DOTI-658067 format. One record per residue: x, y, z of N, C-alpha, C in turn; residue in three letters. Coordinates in pm, whole numbers. Example, Ala and Ser with C-alpha at 12.3 -4.5 7.8 and 13.67 -1.06 7.14 Angstrom:
residues 2
[segu [1319; -569; 780]; [1230; -450; 780]; [1320; -330; 780]; Ala]
[segu [1285; -225; 708]; [1367; -106; 714]; [1290; 3; 787]; Ser]
END
This chain:
residues 88
[segu [5195; 2182; -1050]; [5202; 2076; -1148]; [5304; 1970; -1106]; Met]
[segu [5413; 2011; -1056]; [5518; 1919; -1015]; [5471; 1826; -905]; Gly]
[segu [5386; 1877; -814]; [5338; 1796; -703]; [5245; 1686; -753]; Lys]
[segu [5163; 1716; -851]; [5071; 1616; -903]; [5147; 1503; -971]; Lys]
[segu [5249; 1536; -1045]; [5326; 1433; -1114]; [5396; 1342; -1015]; Arg]
[segu [5449; 1399; -908]; [5517; 1318; -808]; [5418; 1223; -742]; Lys]
[segu [5297; 1271; -715]; [5198; 1186; -652]; [5156; 1073; -746]; Gln]
[segu [5142; 1102; -875]; [5103; 1000; -970]; [5212; 893; -983]; Gln]
[segu [5337; 936; -983]; [5447; 841; -992]; [5450; 751; -870]; Gln]
[segu [5424; 806; -752]; [5423; 726; -630]; [5311; 623; -636]; Arg]
[segu [5196; 661; -685]; [5084; 568; -694]; [5117; 457; -793]; Val]
[segu [5174; 490; -909]; [5210; 390; -1009]; [5312; 292; -954]; Asp]
[segu [5413; 343; -886]; [5518; 257; -830]; [5462; 166; -721]; Asn]
[segu [5370; 216; -641]; [5316; 135; -533]; [5228; 23; -588]; Ser]
[segu [5158; 45; -696]; [5072; -58; -756]; [5158; -170; -812]; Val]
[segu [5263; -137; -884]; [5347; -241; -943]; [5429; -312; -837]; Thr]
[segu [5467; -244; -732]; [5546; -305; -626]; [5461; -397; -540]; Ala]
[segu [5331; -372; -531]; [5245; -452; -445]; [5216; -590; -505]; Ser]
[segu [5230; -609; -636]; [5205; -739; -696]; [5324; -831; -671]; Leu]
[segu [5302; -945; -612]; [5412; -1039; -596]; [5451; -1096; -732]; Pro]
[segu [5571; -1144; -742]; [5620; -1192; -871]; [5544; -1315; -918]; Lys]
[segu [5490; -1392; -827]; [5416; -1511; -865]; [5284; -1475; -932]; Gln]
[segu [5223; -1366; -890]; [5095; -1324; -946]; [5110; -1240; -1071]; Glu]
[segu [5230; -1196; -1102]; [5251; -1114; -1221]; [5223; -1198; -1345]; Ala]
[segu [5151; -1141; -1437]; [5112; -1212; -1558]; [5218; -1188; -1664]; Val]
[segu [5269; -1298; -1721]; [5370; -1286; -1825]; [5303; -1293; -1962]; Thr]
[segu [5378; -1259; -2061]; [5327; -1263; -2198]; [5294; -1406; -2238]; Leu]
[segu [5376; -1500; -2195]; [5351; -1641; -2227]; [5219; -1687; -2166]; Ala]
[segu [5187; -1636; -2047]; [5060; -1670; -1983]; [4942; -1610; -2058]; Asp]
[segu [4960; -1489; -2108]; [4852; -1421; -2179]; [4823; -1487; -2313]; Gln]
[segu [4929; -1531; -2381]; [4910; -1596; -2509]; [4867; -1740; -2486]; Leu]
[segu [4788; -1790; -2577]; [4750; -1929; -2566]; [4867; -2020; -2602]; Gly]
[segu [4862; -2143; -2559]; [4969; -2238; -2589]; [4986; -2258; -2738]; Gly]
[segu [4877; -2254; -2811]; [4881; -2271; -2956]; [4955; -2157; -3024]; Asp]
[segu [4926; -2036; -2982]; [4991; -1918; -3040]; [5139; -1918; -3007]; Val]
[segu [5172; -1955; -2884]; [5311; -1960; -2841]; [5388; -2064; -2922]; Leu]
[segu [5327; -2179; -2946]; [5391; -2284; -3026]; [5413; -2237; -3169]; Ala]
[segu [5317; -2166; -3225]; [5331; -2113; -3361]; [5446; -2012; -3369]; Lys]
[segu [5457; -1928; -3267]; [5565; -1829; -3265]; [5701; -1897; -3256]; Leu]
[segu [5711; -1998; -3174]; [5838; -2071; -3161]; [5874; -2140; -3292]; Lys]
[segu [5775; -2199; -3360]; [5799; -2265; -3488]; [5844; -2163; -3593]; Ala]
[segu [5782; -2046; -3593]; [5820; -1941; -3688]; [5962; -1894; -3661]; Ala]
[segu [5999; -1885; -3534]; [6135; -1844; -3499]; [6236; -1947; -3549]; Lys]
[segu [6206; -2075; -3532]; [6296; -2179; -3579]; [6309; -2176; -3732]; Gln]
[segu [6199; -2152; -3800]; [6202; -2143; -3946]; [6290; -2026; -3991]; Asp]
[segu [6275; -1914; -3926]; [6354; -1796; -3963]; [6503; -1820; -3939]; Leu]
[segu [6538; -1882; -3828]; [6680; -1907; -3801]; [6735; -2007; -3901]; Thr]
[segu [6657; -2106; -3940]; [6702; -2203; -4039]; [6723; -2134; -4174]; Ala]
[segu [6631; -2047; -4212]; [6644; -1975; -4339]; [6765; -1883; -4339]; Lys]
[segu [6789; -1817; -4226]; [6906; -1729; -4215]; [7035; -1808; -4225]; Glu]
[segu [7038; -1926; -4165]; [7157; -2009; -4171]; [7184; -2056; -4313]; Gln]
[segu [7080; -2097; -4384]; [7096; -2141; -4523]; [7143; -2025; -4610]; Val]
[segu [7088; -1907; -4588]; [7128; -1790; -4666]; [7275; -1756; -4640]; Ala]
[segu [7319; -1767; -4516]; [7459; -1738; -4482]; [7552; -1840; -4548]; Glu]
[segu [7513; -1967; -4548]; [7594; -2070; -4613]; [7604; -2044; -4763]; Glu]
[segu [7492; -2006; -4824]; [7493; -1975; -4968]; [7583; -1855; -4998]; Glu]
[segu [7579; -1756; -4910]; [7663; -1638; -4929]; [7811; -1674; -4919]; Arg]
[segu [7845; -1758; -4822]; [7984; -1801; -4807]; [8031; -1881; -4928]; Gln]
[segu [7945; -1968; -4979]; [7978; -2048; -5097]; [7999; -1958; -5218]; Thr]
[segu [7912; -1860; -5233]; [7923; -1767; -5346]; [8052; -1686; -5338]; Lys]
[segu [8087; -1640; -5218]; [8211; -1564; -5202]; [8333; -1650; -5235]; Leu]
[segu [8333; -1775; -5191]; [8446; -1864; -5220]; [8457; -1888; -5371]; Ala]
[segu [8344; -1908; -5438]; [8345; -1929; -5582]; [8398; -1806; -5655]; Phe]
[segu [8352; -1688; -5616]; [8398; -1565; -5680]; [8547; -1543; -5657]; Glu]
[segu [8595; -1578; -5538]; [8738; -1565; -5508]; [8820; -1657; -5600]; Arg]
[segu [8772; -1778; -5618]; [8843; -1873; -5707]; [8841; -1823; -5851]; Lys]
[segu [8729; -1767; -5894]; [8719; -1717; -6031]; [8814; -1600; -6053]; Gln]
[segu [8825; -1511; -5954]; [8918; -1399; -5968]; [9062; -1447; -5976]; Arg]
[segu [9095; -1546; -5893]; [9231; -1603; -5895]; [9258; -1671; -6030]; Glu]
[segu [9159; -1737; -6082]; [9171; -1810; -6209]; [9190; -1713; -6327]; Lys]
[segu [9127; -1599; -6321]; [9128; -1506; -6433]; [9236; -1399; -6424]; Asn]
[segu [9330; -1413; -6331]; [9437; -1314; -6320]; [9531; -1325; -6438]; Lys]
[segu [9581; -1210; -6480]; [9678; -1209; -6589]; [9816; -1249; -6535]; Ser]
[segu [9907; -1276; -6626]; [10042; -1313; -6586]; [10107; -1202; -6505]; Phe]
[segu [10084; -1079; -6545]; [10141; -965; -6473]; [10091; -958; -6328]; Glu]
[segu [9960; -979; -6309]; [9904; -976; -6174]; [9961; -1088; -6088]; Glu]
[segu [9976; -1207; -6149]; [10033; -1319; -6074]; [10178; -1293; -6038]; Leu]
[segu [10253; -1237; -6132]; [10394; -1208; -6106]; [10408; -1102; -5996]; Leu]
[segu [10323; -999; -5999]; [10326; -896; -5896]; [10289; -953; -5759]; Asn]
[segu [10194; -1045; -5758]; [10146; -1099; -5632]; [10245; -1199; -5571]; Glu]
[segu [10296; -1289; -5654]; [10381; -1396; -5601]; [10530; -1370; -5622]; Tyr]
[segu [10566; -1305; -5732]; [10705; -1271; -5758]; [10795; -1392; -5757]; Gly]
[segu [10907; -1383; -5684]; [11004; -1492; -5678]; [10976; -1587; -5561]; Asp]
[segu [10865; -1569; -5496]; [10833; -1653; -5380]; [10794; -1795; -5422]; Lys]
[segu [10741; -1813; -5539]; [10692; -1943; -5582]; [10804; -2041; -5609]; Gly]
[segu [10769; -2167; -5617]; [10868; -2269; -5650]; [10895; -2267; -5799]; Ser]
[segu [11002; -2334; -5841]; [11036; -2335; -5983]; [10941; -2423; -6064]; Lys]
[segu [10881; -2518; -5998]; [10794; -2609; -6073]; [10653; -2599; -6024]; Phe]
END
């Protein structure tokens, strides 16, 4: 059994090694130009949507941070800032 597998591997390697890189068919070559353009457009749309979602998330986090700071009690503010703040 081991001998057959070695022979099959040698045959597979020799077939792929015999093709020059210029003759190798790429995925872009297999797909039509129209399909490739659609895929690129979809990729751009997804990256734009992800960027907008990240910006919205950052804005929401900043707003929540401000709200937490705004709603702190006097005790929490005193514990956080203590005597470090200015008199006025």
